[in-house]
Every structure is written in structure tokens, then in C-alpha cells.
VEXDREN-2710 file (C-alpha; in Angstrom, 1 decimal):
% VEXDREN-2710
k/r/px/py/pz
1/UNK/191.3/146.5/41.4
2/UNK/188.5/149.1/41.7
3/UNK/189.0/151.8/44.3
4/UNK/186.6/151.2/47.1
5/UNK/185.7/154.9/47.4
6/UNK/184.7/155.1/43.7
7/UNK/182.7/151.9/43.9
8/UNK/180.9/153.2/47.0
9/UNK/180.1/156.5/45.3
10/UNK/178.6/154.9/42.2
11/UNK/176.6/152.4/44.4
12/UNK/175.3/155.4/46.4
13/UNK/174.5/157.3/43.2
14/UNK/172.5/154.3/41.9
15/UNK/170.7/153.9/45.2
16/UNK/169.6/157.5/45.2
17/UNK/168.6/157.3/41.5
18/UNK/166.4/154.2/42.3
19/UNK/164.9/155.8/45.4
20/UNK/164.0/158.9/43.4
21/UNK/161.9/156.8/41.1
22/UNK/160.6/154.3/43.7
23/UNK/159.5/157.2/46.0
24/UNK/157.7/159.0/43.1
25/UNK/160.1/162.0/43.2
26/UNK/160.2/161.9/39.4
27/UNK/160.7/165.7/39.0
28/UNK/164.2/165.2/40.5
29/UNK/165.0/162.3/38.1
30/UNK/166.5/164.5/35.4
31/UNK/168.9/166.0/38.0
32/UNK/170.9/162.7/37.8
33/UNK/171.9/163.6/34.3
34/UNK/174.1/166.3/32.6
35/UNK/172.3/168.7/30.3
36/UNK/173.5/167.1/27.1
37/UNK/172.7/163.5/28.0
38/UNK/171.3/160.3/26.5
39/UNK/168.8/157.9/28.0
40/UNK/167.4/154.8/26.3
41/UNK/165.4/151.7/27.3
42/UNK/166.0/148.8/25.0
43/UNK/166.0/145.0/24.9
44/UNK/169.1/142.9/25.2
45/UNK/168.6/141.5/21.7
46/UNK/168.4/145.0/20.2
47/UNK/171.4/146.2/22.3
48/UNK/173.6/143.3/21.1
49/UNK/172.6/143.9/17.5
50/UNK/173.5/147.6/17.9
51/UNK/170.0/148.8/16.9
52/UNK/169.6/152.5/17.7
53/UNK/165.9/152.7/18.4
54/UNK/164.7/152.4/21.9
55/UNK/161.4/151.9/23.7
56/UNK/162.1/155.1/25.5
57/UNK/164.6/157.6/23.9
58/UNK/165.8/161.0/25.1
59/UNK/168.9/162.9/24.0
60/UNK/168.8/165.8/26.4
61/UNK/167.9/166.7/30.0
62/UNK/165.0/168.8/28.5
63/UNK/163.5/165.7/27.0
64/UNK/163.7/163.9/30.3
65/UNK/161.9/166.8/32.0
66/UNK/159.2/166.7/29.2
67/UNK/158.7/163.0/29.8
68/UNK/158.0/163.6/33.5
69/UNK/155.7/166.5/32.7
70/UNK/153.8/164.3/30.3
71/UNK/153.5/161.5/32.9
72/UNK/152.1/164.0/35.4
73/UNK/149.8/166.0/33.1
74/UNK/148.9/164.2/29.8
75/UNK/149.5/160.5/29.8
76/UNK/146.8/158.1/31.0
77/UNK/148.0/154.9/32.6
78/UNK/147.2/152.7/35.5
79/UNK/148.8/154.1/38.6
80/UNK/151.7/151.9/39.9
81/UNK/155.1/152.2/41.5
82/UNK/158.4/150.4/41.3
83/UNK/160.9/148.9/43.7
84/UNK/164.4/148.6/42.4
85/UNK/166.9/146.0/43.5
86/UNK/170.4/146.8/42.3
87/UNK/173.7/144.9/42.2
88/UNK/177.0/146.3/43.1
89/UNK/178.4/148.3/40.1
90/UNK/180.7/146.2/37.9
91/UNK/182.9/146.6/34.9
92/UNK/184.0/150.0/36.0
93/UNK/186.5/151.7/33.6
94/UNK/187.8/155.1/34.4
95/UNK/189.5/157.4/32.0
96/UNK/190.1/161.1/32.8
97/UNK/186.7/162.7/33.4
98/UNK/184.6/159.7/32.1
99/UNK/183.5/156.6/33.9
100/UNK/182.0/153.6/32.2
101/UNK/180.0/151.3/34.5
102/UNK/177.5/148.4/34.3
103/UNK/175.0/147.6/37.1
104/UNK/172.4/144.9/37.1
105/UNK/168.9/145.6/38.2
106/UNK/165.6/144.0/39.0
107/UNK/162.4/146.1/39.1
108/UNK/159.3/145.0/40.8
109/UNK/156.0/146.7/39.8
110/UNK/153.4/147.3/42.5
111/UNK/149.9/148.1/41.2
112/UNK/147.5/150.4/43.0
113/UNK/145.5/147.3/44.2
114/UNK/148.6/145.7/45.7
115/UNK/149.5/143.1/43.0
116/UNK/153.2/142.8/42.6
117/UNK/155.2/141.5/39.5
118/UNK/158.7/141.3/38.4
119/UNK/158.5/144.0/35.8
120/UNK/162.0/144.1/34.4
121/UNK/165.5/142.7/34.8
122/UNK/168.6/143.8/33.0
123/UNK/171.5/146.1/33.3
124/UNK/172.3/149.8/33.2
125/UNK/175.1/150.5/30.8
126/UNK/176.3/153.9/31.9
127/UNK/178.7/156.7/31.0
128/UNK/179.3/159.1/33.9
129/UNK/180.8/162.6/33.5
130/UNK/182.7/164.3/36.3
131/UNK/180.9/167.6/37.2
132/UNK/182.8/169.5/39.8
133/UNK/183.3/167.0/42.6
134/UNK/180.6/164.5/41.7
135/UNK/179.6/162.2/38.9
136/UNK/176.5/162.6/36.8
137/UNK/175.1/160.5/34.0
138/UNK/176.1/161.4/30.5
139/UNK/174.5/158.3/29.1
140/UNK/172.3/155.5/30.5
141/UNK/171.2/152.7/28.3
142/UNK/168.7/150.5/30.2
143/UNK/169.1/147.0/28.7
144/UNK/166.2/144.8/29.6
145/UNK/166.7/141.0/29.5
146/UNK/163.3/140.2/28.0
147/UNK/162.5/140.7/24.3
148/UNK/159.0/141.8/25.3
149/UNK/158.3/144.9/27.4
150/UNK/155.0/145.5/29.2
151/UNK/152.9/148.3/27.7
152/UNK/153.0/150.0/31.1
153/UNK/156.5/151.3/30.6
154/UNK/155.6/154.8/31.7
155/UNK/157.8/155.5/34.7
156/UNK/161.5/155.6/34.0
157/UNK/163.6/152.6/34.9
END
């Protein structure tokens, strides 16, 4: 049985993570990760085959910050926003200072003109690290259910 407090903490973490993205507070997004972190967006097919490449790939907090800087200053893409719908975290396994968790997600994309689409569904496969009294992401693999990803994958999932 999972301790309720731990489940609530991870659910609250994920809620704050999603709100950060959905509310366009992207400069704060890297703060959910430890310095030496890993972030990847991939398809379920590639994940199950163990293929290392991802549609988005970063292996440090610095790379996450660079991605946000590029979004704000260099990249050209149609303005849009997301709204995340998250499940309760599942498959929680705790060992010492590491926590492995899976959480399902659905992300709606809202275009500047108001059109809304289901953009992505899948799961976060996470490894959390205990930092002082809180948990931060050491690793987040975003496993998208679809084998095709829209070219507008600019904003983090």
C-alpha cells in the first residue's frame, strides 16, 4: 500500500508542474528538475523497443533552460497553449532517496484562434530524487501513446 502522504505529494508536484506549463510560466519549468537530469519525449513504440533517441532530448537542467530560451527568442511556431489532465500517480516504488513513479496524462492544445484538439496522451515515467525535504525530477520520460507526433511539439509536455 502506498503511503497517502507520498501519493498526495507526488500528485501535488505533478499538478504544479502542469500548471507551470499550462500557465505559460515556462522559465520556472526547469526548477522541477535536479541539475543533472534527463528529459525525453518519445513514442510508446520506441519506448517499448528501448530506442534511445527522443523527439525532445535533454540531459541537464542547462539544456532545459536553453530550450525555453529558444522558445522565447529564436523559434518560430504558431502560438498555442496546453491544458494537462493528469491521473493519480501509480506504480510508485520507493528505495532510499529515489522514487519511481508513472502518471498518465492527456494534453489538450488550444490554438490562438480558440481551436482545441487532443494533442497528446500517454504517461510520465519518472525518477524522483530527494533534495532536502522535497522531491525533484531526476528523470522524466514522456511516453506518448501515438506513433505520430504533431510538428508543433514546441512547449514541453
